[in-house]
C-alpha positions as CSV (number, residue, x, y, z in Angstrom):
1,M,-19.0,-12.1,-20.6
2,E,-18.8,-14.2,-23.9
3,T,-15.8,-16.0,-25.6
4,K,-16.3,-14.1,-28.9
5,T,-15.8,-10.7,-27.1
6,L,-12.2,-11.6,-26.0
7,T,-9.1,-10.2,-27.8
8,V,-5.9,-12.1,-26.6
9,Y,-2.3,-10.8,-26.4
10,S,-0.2,-14.0,-26.7
11,A,3.0,-13.4,-24.4
12,G,5.7,-15.4,-24.6
13,P,9.4,-16.1,-25.8
14,E,8.4,-18.6,-28.5
15,G,9.9,-16.6,-31.3
16,F,13.6,-17.0,-30.3
17,A,13.9,-20.6,-31.0
18,E,13.1,-22.9,-33.8
19,P,11.1,-25.5,-32.3
20,T,9.0,-22.9,-30.5
21,R,8.7,-20.7,-33.2
22,A,7.2,-23.4,-35.2
23,Y,5.1,-24.5,-32.7
24,M,3.7,-21.2,-32.1
25,F,2.8,-20.2,-35.8
26,G,1.2,-23.9,-35.9
27,P,-1.0,-25.5,-33.2
28,Y,-0.7,-22.9,-30.7
29,Q,-1.7,-20.1,-32.7
30,A,-4.4,-22.1,-34.4
31,L,-5.7,-22.9,-31.3
32,L,-5.9,-19.4,-30.1
33,K,-7.5,-18.2,-33.1
34,T,-10.4,-20.6,-32.5
35,V,-10.7,-19.7,-28.8
36,F,-10.4,-15.9,-29.0
37,T,-12.7,-15.0,-32.0
38,G,-12.6,-11.4,-31.0
39,G,-8.9,-11.6,-32.5
40,V,-5.3,-12.8,-31.7
41,I,-2.4,-10.3,-31.3
42,N,0.7,-12.1,-31.5
43,P,3.6,-9.7,-30.5
44,W,6.1,-11.8,-32.9
45,E,3.8,-10.3,-35.8
46,L,4.0,-6.5,-34.4
47,T,7.5,-6.0,-35.7
48,S,8.7,-7.7,-39.1
49,D,12.1,-9.7,-39.7
50,V,12.7,-7.3,-42.5
51,E,12.6,-4.1,-39.8
52,V,14.9,-6.1,-37.3
53,M,17.5,-7.1,-40.0
54,A,18.0,-3.7,-41.2
55,V,19.2,-2.9,-38.1
56,I,21.1,-6.1,-37.1
57,S,23.1,-6.2,-40.2
58,L,24.4,-2.6,-39.9
59,P,28.1,-2.7,-39.2
60,S,29.5,-2.1,-35.4
61,G,29.6,1.8,-34.8
62,P,27.6,4.3,-32.8
63,D,25.0,4.4,-35.6
64,R,24.0,0.6,-35.2
65,V,24.0,1.1,-31.4
66,E,22.0,4.3,-31.7
67,K,19.2,2.3,-34.2
68,L,19.7,-0.8,-32.0
69,A,18.1,1.5,-29.0
70,A,15.7,2.7,-31.1
71,L,14.5,-0.8,-32.4
72,H,13.9,-1.7,-29.1
73,D,12.1,0.9,-27.8
74,L,9.8,0.7,-31.0
75,I,9.3,-3.0,-30.3
76,G,8.6,-2.3,-26.7
77,Q,6.0,0.3,-27.3
78,R,4.3,-2.0,-29.9
79,N,3.8,-4.8,-27.6
80,A,2.5,-2.4,-25.0
81,N,0.3,-1.1,-27.4
82,G,-0.8,-4.4,-28.4
83,I,-1.6,-5.6,-24.6
84,E,-3.9,-2.4,-24.4
85,R,-5.7,-3.3,-27.2
86,A,-6.3,-6.6,-26.1
87,N,-8.7,-8.0,-23.1
88,T,-6.8,-11.2,-22.3
89,I,-3.4,-12.4,-22.3
90,V,-2.4,-16.0,-22.5
91,A,1.3,-16.2,-21.4
92,N,3.7,-18.8,-21.6
93,L,5.5,-19.6,-18.1
94,E,7.8,-22.6,-19.4
95,D,10.6,-20.1,-19.7
96,D,10.4,-17.6,-16.8
97,D,10.9,-15.0,-19.3
98,S,11.2,-11.2,-18.1
99,G,9.6,-10.0,-21.0
100,T,6.6,-12.2,-20.5
101,G,6.3,-11.4,-16.9
102,S,6.5,-7.6,-17.4
103,E,3.7,-8.1,-20.0
104,I,1.9,-10.1,-17.4
105,G,1.9,-7.1,-14.8
106,Y,1.0,-4.5,-17.3
107,G,-1.9,-6.6,-18.3
108,A,-2.8,-7.3,-15.1
109,A,-2.9,-3.5,-14.1
110,L,-5.0,-2.8,-16.9
111,G,-7.8,-5.6,-16.0
112,N,-7.1,-8.1,-18.7
113,F,-8.1,-11.7,-18.0
114,L,-4.7,-13.7,-17.6
115,F,-4.4,-17.4,-18.5
116,G,-0.8,-19.2,-18.1
117,M,0.8,-22.0,-19.9
118,M,2.6,-24.4,-18.4
119,T,3.3,-27.8,-19.9
120,D,6.6,-28.5,-18.9
121,I,6.3,-32.0,-17.4
122,R,9.5,-31.6,-15.2
123,R,7.4,-28.7,-13.4
124,S,4.6,-28.7,-10.7
125,A,3.9,-26.0,-8.5
126,D,6.8,-23.9,-8.9
127,I,5.2,-20.6,-10.2
128,D,6.2,-17.2,-9.2
129,P,3.6,-16.1,-6.3
130,F,3.2,-12.8,-7.9
131,I,2.4,-14.0,-11.3
132,A,0.0,-16.7,-9.6
133,Y,-1.8,-14.0,-7.9
134,L,-2.1,-11.8,-10.9
135,I,-3.7,-14.6,-12.9
136,E,-5.9,-15.6,-10.3
137,R,-7.2,-12.2,-9.2
138,S,-8.0,-11.8,-12.8
139,G,-10.3,-14.6,-13.1
140,G,-8.1,-16.6,-15.2
141,E,-6.1,-20.1,-14.6
142,I,-2.9,-21.6,-15.4
143,V,-3.2,-24.6,-17.5
144,R,-1.1,-27.8,-18.2
145,K,-2.1,-28.8,-21.5
146,L,-2.9,-26.5,-24.7
147,G,-6.0,-28.6,-25.1
148,D,-7.2,-27.4,-21.9
149,L,-7.0,-23.8,-22.6
150,S,-10.6,-23.6,-24.3
151,E,-12.4,-24.7,-21.2
152,A,-10.4,-22.7,-19.0
153,V,-11.1,-19.7,-20.9
154,A,-14.9,-20.6,-21.0
155,R,-15.0,-20.7,-17.4
156,G,-12.9,-17.8,-16.8
157,A,-15.5,-15.9,-19.1
158,A,-18.7,-17.3,-17.4
159,R,-17.3,-15.9,-13.9
160,G,-16.6,-12.4,-15.5
161,P,-13.5,-10.4,-14.6
162,H,-12.4,-9.9,-11.1
163,Y,-10.9,-6.9,-11.5
164,N,-11.3,-3.8,-13.8
165,G,-7.9,-2.3,-13.9
166,A,-6.2,0.5,-12.5
167,A,-6.2,4.2,-12.9
168,R,-3.1,5.5,-15.1
169,A,-3.0,8.6,-13.1
170,T,0.9,9.2,-11.6
171,S,1.3,9.5,-8.0
172,D,1.3,13.0,-6.5
173,V,4.0,12.9,-3.6
174,D,3.0,15.3,-0.9
175,H,4.8,16.8,2.1
176,R,5.0,13.4,4.1
177,K,8.2,11.0,3.4
178,P,7.8,9.3,-0.1
179,I,7.3,5.8,0.0
180,V,9.4,3.7,-2.3
181,F,8.4,-0.3,-2.6
182,F,12.0,-2.1,-3.5
183,G,10.6,-5.1,-5.4
184,G,12.6,-8.4,-6.2
185,L,15.1,-10.4,-4.5
186,M,17.1,-8.0,-2.7
187,G,17.7,-9.7,0.7
188,Y,16.9,-13.0,0.0
189,T,20.6,-14.3,0.2
190,E,22.9,-13.7,2.7
191,G,25.2,-11.5,0.8
192,T,22.7,-9.2,-0.5
193,E,20.8,-8.8,2.8
194,W,24.1,-7.8,4.2
195,F,24.3,-5.2,1.3
196,W,20.8,-4.1,1.8
197,Q,21.2,-3.4,5.8
198,T,24.6,-1.7,5.3
199,T,24.5,0.2,2.0
200,L,21.4,0.6,0.3
201,R,18.5,0.8,3.0
202,P,20.4,3.4,4.9
203,A,21.2,5.5,1.7
204,L,17.2,5.5,0.8
205,E,16.4,6.7,4.1
206,E,19.0,9.3,4.5
207,A,17.4,10.6,1.3
208,G,14.1,11.1,3.1
209,L,12.3,8.1,1.9
210,K,10.2,5.9,3.6
211,V,11.3,2.1,2.1
212,T,9.0,-0.9,1.8
213,R,10.8,-4.1,0.5
214,Q,9.5,-7.4,-0.9
215,R,11.5,-9.2,1.5
216,D,10.2,-7.8,4.4
217,L,6.3,-8.5,3.5
218,P,5.1,-11.9,5.0
219,Q,6.6,-14.8,3.0
220,D,3.4,-17.0,2.8
221,N,0.6,-17.8,0.3
222,D,-0.4,-14.2,0.4
223,L,2.7,-12.6,-0.9
224,G,1.2,-11.9,-4.3
225,A,-1.3,-10.0,-2.7
226,E,1.0,-8.2,-0.2
227,I,3.4,-7.1,-3.3
228,A,0.1,-5.8,-5.3
229,A,-0.9,-3.8,-2.2
230,A,2.7,-2.3,-1.8
231,I,2.9,-1.3,-5.1
232,E,-0.4,0.4,-5.1
233,A,0.5,2.0,-2.0
234,A,4.1,3.4,-3.0
235,D,4.6,6.7,-4.6
236,L,7.8,5.1,-6.6
237,V,8.5,1.6,-7.2
238,V,12.4,0.3,-7.5
239,V,13.1,-3.1,-9.0
240,D,16.2,-5.2,-8.6
241,L,17.3,-6.3,-11.9
242,D,20.8,-7.7,-10.7
243,R,21.0,-11.6,-11.8
244,Q,22.1,-12.1,-15.3
245,E,18.3,-13.2,-16.2
246,I,15.8,-11.3,-14.3
247,P,13.2,-13.1,-12.6
248,I,9.9,-13.3,-14.0
249,G,8.5,-12.0,-11.0
250,T,10.7,-9.1,-10.8
251,A,9.5,-8.3,-14.2
252,A,6.0,-8.3,-13.3
253,I,6.4,-5.9,-10.8
254,A,7.9,-3.4,-13.4
255,G,4.9,-4.1,-15.6
256,F,2.3,-3.8,-13.0
257,A,3.8,-0.7,-11.6
258,Y,3.9,1.0,-15.0
259,G,0.2,0.0,-15.4
260,Y,-0.4,2.0,-12.2
261,G,1.1,5.0,-13.6
262,K,4.2,4.6,-10.7
263,P,7.7,5.7,-11.9
264,V,9.9,2.7,-11.6
265,F,14.0,2.8,-11.1
266,G,15.5,-0.3,-12.6
267,Y,18.6,-1.0,-10.0
268,R,21.0,-3.0,-12.1
269,S,24.6,-3.2,-11.1
270,D,25.1,-6.7,-12.6
271,F,27.4,-5.8,-15.8
272,R,26.6,-9.2,-17.4
273,A,24.9,-9.0,-20.6
274,S,21.5,-10.1,-21.1
275,G,18.2,-9.6,-23.1
276,E,18.1,-8.8,-26.7
277,E,21.5,-7.7,-28.4
278,G,22.6,-4.2,-27.1
279,A,19.7,-4.0,-24.7
280,G,21.6,-5.1,-21.2
281,F,18.6,-6.4,-20.4
282,N,15.0,-7.5,-21.7
283,L,14.0,-4.9,-23.7
284,Q,10.0,-5.0,-22.9
285,V,11.4,-4.5,-19.0
286,K,13.4,-1.9,-20.2
287,Y,10.6,-0.1,-21.8
288,F,8.2,0.0,-19.2
289,V,11.1,1.3,-16.9
290,L,12.0,4.3,-19.0
291,H,8.7,5.2,-20.1
292,S,7.5,5.4,-16.5
293,G,9.3,8.4,-16.0
294,G,12.1,6.4,-13.9
295,A,15.4,5.3,-14.8
296,V,18.1,2.2,-15.0
297,V,21.0,2.9,-12.7
298,N,24.1,0.9,-11.9
299,S,24.9,2.0,-8.3
300,T,23.3,3.0,-5.0
301,E,24.4,6.6,-5.5
302,L,22.8,6.9,-8.8
303,L,19.8,5.2,-7.4
304,V,19.4,7.5,-4.7
305,S,20.4,10.7,-7.1
306,S,17.7,9.7,-9.7
307,I,15.0,9.5,-7.2
308,T,15.9,12.8,-5.6
309,A,15.9,14.3,-9.1
310,Y,12.6,12.9,-10.1
311,L,11.0,14.1,-6.8
312,D,12.7,17.6,-7.1
313,A,11.1,17.9,-10.6
314,K,7.5,16.8,-9.2
315,A,7.8,19.3,-6.3
């Protein structure tokens, strides 16, 4: 594949702050336009400031809440469509941004080339294992300097894509126990492991579900591949969205599962606000969950009832 055929989607949170926004619209985007002559899709240009301010400036009240939700959904849809129009993603990994993670996951499922930017001089190898795996599987690389991107893309294009993308058909649940993959950090701490063993896992199993969990996969260098295989084998995916900021790897699971046509259920019992105003958490992650056929729930009881209702409707 020649680089001139590559169209890139530029994933990252740069537009939120003045320094990174100036850099994005300056040298960063200039380089992308030089490298990706097939075109650059910048999500920060897909929705105008005028559209955003028309809603943000509304007085508090039900109308503003409703229009904020509609705006978030529209932005999520436009970004997803941008990823679908591209065949490459360059993602800024420096902020562990959950929206960026979900876009990486979706792009990976579609078979896009993936390249990561990590120029933070404080950080070395601490890239989420699922993110690192998806980038490597795509034939892309993680680069440490903007000036290295051109050569990395040329190497990737010469190798050709490693993965051609997933089918977008939804799972057909047969008469066996439906398989649920529970992705995220549930069980990595003593407290959440206790809750998993005493409450969450028993409730899911009593509902007739076969549960696999990220924490129970081999925690070694193959973890990223194991997560991908578990998602591919599952009928439904649950992502643990607790913590004020959703981990980038968990967000990638949501986007990846959406790309595979899996219903995604977001478990978020954490009542702290996160993400864009009024969204509760990152709008892109929320878009992938809600448009997958799944739901966002805030308790074990609601998680089980939502999954059961989904399965009953599919029966």
